[in-house]
C-alpha positions in Angstrom: 4.6 -35.5 32.4 3.3 -32.2 31.4 2.8 -31.5 27.6 5.3 -28.9 28.4 7.8 -31.7 29.4 6.4 -33.4 26.5 7.2 -30.9 23.8 10.6 -30.2 25.0 11.7 -34.0 25.0 10.3 -34.4 21.5 11.6 -31.0 20.2 13.1 -32.4 16.9 9.8 -34.4 15.7 7.5 -31.2 16.6 10.0 -28.4 14.8 10.5 -31.0 12.0 6.5 -31.4 11.6 6.3 -27.6 11.9 8.8 -26.6 9.2 7.0 -29.3 6.9 3.6 -27.7 7.5 5.3 -24.0 7.1 6.7 -25.3 3.5 3.6 -26.7 2.4 2.2 -23.2 2.4 4.4 -22.6 -0.5 4.3 -23.7 -4.2 6.3 -27.6 -4.6 9.2 -26.7 -5.8 9.9 -23.6 -3.5 9.3 -26.0 -0.6 11.5 -28.5 -2.1 14.0 -26.3 -2.6 13.9 -24.9 0.9 13.7 -28.2 2.8 16.6 -29.6 0.5 19.1 -27.0 0.5 20.4 -26.3 4.5 22.9 -23.3 3.5 22.4 -20.2 4.9 23.9 -18.2 2.1 22.3 -20.1 -0.5 19.1 -20.5 1.2 18.6 -17.6 3.7 14.9 -17.9 4.1 14.9 -21.6 4.5 17.3 -20.8 7.2 15.8 -18.2 9.1 12.9 -20.1 8.7 14.5 -23.3 10.5 16.0 -21.0 13.3 13.0 -19.0 14.0 10.7 -22.0 14.5 13.3 -23.5 16.4 13.6 -20.7 18.5 9.8 -19.9 19.0 9.3 -23.3 20.4 12.2 -22.6 22.7 10.2 -19.4 23.5 6.7 -20.7 23.7 8.0 -23.4 26.2 9.6 -21.2 28.5 6.8 -18.3 28.2 9.0 -15.6 29.9 10.3 -13.2 27.6 7.4 -11.7 25.1 10.3 -9.6 23.5 12.6 -12.6 22.1 9.3 -14.3 21.2 8.4 -11.1 18.9 11.9 -11.0 17.7 11.9 -14.6 16.3 8.4 -14.1 15.3 9.6 -11.0 13.3 11.9 -13.0 11.3 9.4 -14.9 9.6 6.7 -12.2 9.7 8.8 -9.9 7.8 9.5 -12.5 5.1 6.3 -13.6 4.6 4.5 -10.1 4.6 6.5 -9.0 1.1 5.3 -12.3 -0.2 2.1 -12.9 -2.3 0.1 -13.9 0.7 -3.0 -12.9 2.1 -2.8 -11.8 5.9 -4.8 -14.8 7.1 -2.4 -16.9 5.0 1.1 -15.1 5.8 0.2 -15.6 9.6 -0.9 -19.1 9.3 2.4 -20.5 10.1 1.9 -19.6 14.0 -1.4 -21.6 13.9 0.2 -24.6 12.5 2.2 -25.2 15.3 -0.9 -26.4 17.1 -1.1 -28.9 14.2 2.3 -29.7 14.6 1.9 -30.9 18.2 -1.1 -32.6 17.5 0.5 -34.8 14.8 4.1 -35.2 16.2 2.6 -36.0 19.9 -1.0 -36.9 19.7 -1.0 -40.4 20.6 1.0 -39.4 23.7 -1.3 -37.0 24.9 -4.5 -39.0 24.7 -2.1 -41.5 26.3 -1.0 -39.4 29.3 -4.5 -37.2 29.4 -2.9 -34.0 28.5 -5.6 -32.6 27.3 -5.7 -29.7 29.8 -2.1 -29.0 29.4 -3.2 -28.9 25.2 -5.6 -25.9 26.1 -3.1 -23.8 28.2 -0.6 -24.7 25.3 -3.1 -23.5 22.5 -3.6 -20.3 24.6 0.0 -19.3 24.2 -0.3 -19.9 20.5 -2.9 -17.8 20.0 -1.4 -15.3 22.1 1.8 -15.4 19.6 -0.5 -15.1 16.7 -1.6 -11.6 18.2 2.0 -10.6 18.5 2.4 -12.0 15.0 -0.5 -10.1 13.8 1.2 -6.9 15.0 4.4 -7.1 13.6 2.6 -8.1 10.1 0.6 -4.8 10.1 3.8 -2.7 11.0 5.7 -4.5 7.9 3.1 -4.0 5.4 2.3 -0.5 6.9 6.5 -0.1 6.2 5.9 -1.5 2.8 3.3 0.9 1.5 5.1 3.8 3.0 8.1 3.1 1.2 6.1 2.2 -1.9 4.6 5.8 -1.6 7.9 7.4 -1.2 9.3 5.5 -4.2 6.2 6.7 -6.4 6.5 10.4 -5.2 10.2 10.3 -5.8 10.0 8.6 -9.4 7.3 11.2 -10.3 8.8 14.1 -9.1 11.7 13.4 -11.3 9.8 13.0 -14.1 7.5 16.5 -13.6 11.1 18.0 -12.8 12.4 16.7 -16.1 9.6 18.1 -18.2 9.7 21.0 -16.9 6.2 20.9 -14.9 7.9 21.8 -11.4 8.5 24.9 -9.6 11.1 24.5 -7.3 11.0 26.7 -4.0 14.2 28.3 -3.0 16.3 26.3 -0.7 15.6 27.3 3.3 19.1 25.9 4.2 21.6 28.5 2.1 20.6 31.2 4.3 18.0 32.8 1.6 14.6 34.3 2.8 12.1 34.2 0.3 10.8 37.5 -0.8 6.7 37.9 0.1 5.1 41.0 -0.6 3.5 42.9 2.3 0.0 43.5 2.2 -2.0 43.1 -1.5 -0.2 43.2 -4.5 -1.6 45.9 -6.8 -1.2 46.0 -10.7 0.4 49.1 -11.3 -0.5 49.5 -15.1 -4.2 50.2 -14.1 
């Protein structure tokens, strides 16, 4: 039996352990709430995590479609990108899969002598982490872009209300701005 087969056979145990490890990255009260409430409407974050982690295990076992893996990574990474985490802590959930496998299946891995398979699985996890990093970077860029746009919009409105903004004529109404040709001379001289 290979390690991938062992993980597939014991997927429920590995998933439960991985989900628990991810929840432990949150404050105790939050983790307790997300773990106890399984309803996707009253607990959308917990439901998203459970579903995405399940699909990530499937993707890691099959290792055929990077787009599917990225889509499920994105579900989690976008949530963690807007939370109060450092980048390392936000993406730590990927590496926690290694710990979940070792904790859930450690004795069987040693018994079956699957050390080489473990190295292969660790490589897949590391590749997933690189995908997650790219997703995280794009998500943070989007958040910062939204903040800048909101800042500009808010301050523009304040300046306009205070009469400190000189608006240019709108070009979309067919009006052409009057631009003098050559240097403007003062006629009173």
